[in-house]
N, C-alpha and C positions, 0 to 999 in steps of 0.2 A: 504494500500500500504506500508507494512512494510516487513522487511526480515523475514526469517524463525526463526532465533534465537530470535528476538524481539517478534514475535507471540508466540513462545514457552514460553518465560518468562511471557507474559501476561496471557496465558492459565494456566500456573502453579500457578500463584498467585490468580486465581479466587476462589478456595475453601477457602483459608485463608481470603480473603477479604469478602467473603460471611459470614463467621462465625463472623468476626469483626463487620460487619454492623448489623447482627442479634443481637449481644451482645449490641450494642449501641442503636438500635432502639426499639427492643422488649424485652430488658432485658433477653435475652437467656443466660442461665448459661453454662459455660464451665467447664468441669472437668480438672484435672491435665493432663491427657493423651492428651486431645484435645488441651490444651494450649501448651504442648510440641510439638505436631504435627504442630501447627501453627508456632511455633518458628523454627522448622526444615525446614519447607517449605520456610519461609522467609529467613533463612540463605542460603538455596540452591539458591534461586533467587538472593540474594545479591552476592553470589559467581559467578554465571553465568554472572551477570551484570558486575562484576569487571573483569572477564576474558575477556569479550568483550571489555571493556574499555582499558585494558592493550594491547590487540591486536591492537586496533585502534591507540594507542600511538606508537607502534612499527612500524606501517605502515607509519605514518607521519614522524617519526624521525629516 
């Protein structure tokens, strides 16, 4: 029972989290391109979250 934007953020973070869990649990190796990809996805998710946070502040104040 979450909004569409929250569900989108969760869905977008799934591949990065999967790679991170694989790296931790089964010592899966990540090459440079994969690491950069995880960083880009994480940055995008952070920017989407920040945008939503800023919008909620504008509505309140």
